[in-house]
KOLLUMVEX-766643 format. One line per 10 residues: number of its first residue (from 1); for each residue x, y negated, z of C-alpha. Coordinates in steps of 0.05 Angstrom, whole numbers, plus 32768, in hexadecimal, padded with zeros to 4 digits. Example, Ala and Ser with C-alpha at 12.3 -4.5 7.8 and 13.67 -1.06 7.14 Angstrom:
2
1	80F6,805A,809C | 8111,8015,808F;
% end
This chain:
116
1	7F79,7FFA,8276 | 7FC4,7FF2,826E | 7FEF,7FCD,82A1 | 8024,7FBF,826B | 801F,7F74,825B | 8033,7F7D,8212 | 8000,7FB4,8208 | 7FCB,7F88,8229 | 7FDB,7F51,81F7 | 7FD5,7F82,81BD;
11	7F93,7F9D,81D8 | 7F79,7F55,81DF | 7F88,7F47,8196 | 7FC2,7F18,81A2 | 7FEB,7F3C,816D | 7FD2,7F54,8129 | 7FBE,7F9D,8124 | 7FE0,7FA2,80E1 | 8025,7F86,80D7 | 802E,7F9E,808F;
21	8041,7F69,805C | 800B,7F52,802B | 802D,7F78,7FF2 | 802E,7FBA,8019 | 7FFF,7FF2,8006 | 7FED,7FF6,8050 | 7FDB,7FAC,8058 | 7F95,7FAA,8076 | 7F97,7FF4,8089 | 7F83,7FFF,80D2;
31	7FB4,8017,8107 | 7F9F,8051,8134 | 7FBC,8065,8177 | 7FC6,80AD,818B | 7FBF,80B6,81D7 | 7FCA,80F6,81FD | 7FA6,80DD,823C | 7F81,809F,8255 | 7FC0,8080,8273 | 7FED,8091,8237;
41	7FFD,8051,820F | 7FFD,807D,81D1 | 8021,807C,818F | 800B,804D,8158 | 7FFF,806A,8112 | 7FE3,8052,80D0 | 7F9D,806B,80C1 | 7F8D,8088,807D | 7F8F,8058,8042 | 7F58,8066,800F;
51	7F6F,805D,7FC7 | 7F3E,8035,7F9D | 7F18,805A,7F67 | 7F34,804F,7F21 | 7EF4,802D,7F0B | 7EFD,7FFA,7F43 | 7F43,7FE4,7F2D | 7F43,7FAE,7EF8 | 7F76,7FBB,7EC0 | 7F9E,7F80,7EA4;
61	7FBF,7FA8,7E6D | 7FEE,7FE0,7E5B | 8039,7FE8,7E5E | 8062,8019,7E35 | 8097,8038,7E60 | 80DF,802D,7E4C | 8118,805D,7E5B | 8138,804F,7E9E | 80FC,802A,7EBC | 80E9,8038,7F03;
71	80A7,802A,7F26 | 80C4,7FEE,7F4B | 80E2,7FCF,7F0D | 80A0,7FDA,7EE8 | 807B,7FB6,7F21 | 80AD,7F7E,7F22 | 80A6,7F71,7ED7 | 805A,7F79,7ED3 | 8042,7F61,7F18 | 807B,7F35,7F2E;
81	808B,7F5D,7F6D | 80B1,7FA0,7F6E | 808D,7FB5,7FAE | 804A,7FB6,7F89 | 805B,7FF7,7F64 | 8026,8019,7F8D | 7FEF,7FEF,7F6C | 8006,800A,7F28 | 8006,8051,7F44 | 7FBF,8047,7F5F;
91	7FA7,802C,7F1C | 7FC4,8069,7EF8 | 7FAB,809B,7F2C | 7FEF,80B7,7F3D | 8009,80C9,7F82 | 8052,80CA,7F6E | 8065,8085,7F53 | 809E,80A4,7F2B | 806A,80C6,7EFF | 805E,8080,7EE3;
101	80A3,807A,7EC5 | 80BC,80C2,7EBB | 80A8,80C3,7E72 | 80C1,808C,7E43 | 808B,8077,7E12 | 8053,8087,7E42 | 801C,8053,7E49 | 8011,8039,7E90 | 7FD4,8011,7EA6 | 7FE6,7FCF,7EC8;
111	7FB4,7FB7,7EFB | 7F9C,7F6F,7EFF | 7FB6,7F46,7F39 | 7F8B,7F49,7F78 | 7F50,7F1A,7F77 | 7F48,7F19,7F2B;
% end
């Protein structure tokens, strides 16, 4: 057990394990701790985030990409938050969000808001 009072508070659950904002792709993803020995406080890291299967993502509609659009501007216009571009990437099964907007005229699936 750690003698560091801050670490003791963290271990006791006084602080949240995950400090990512609710619009972050990592919100709700567990935090791990890499320790080299029993007395090492370790280094925190984000555990793997599993991307939902396409069939599990509800689609609200499509958007036709315009020249000059970026993933963040697309998310701002369609989802109301530029930081939600990752939800559009997940819905279209792309790992590089810029694939969404690289080709003007391309059809992009827009996911439904969470909870719908």
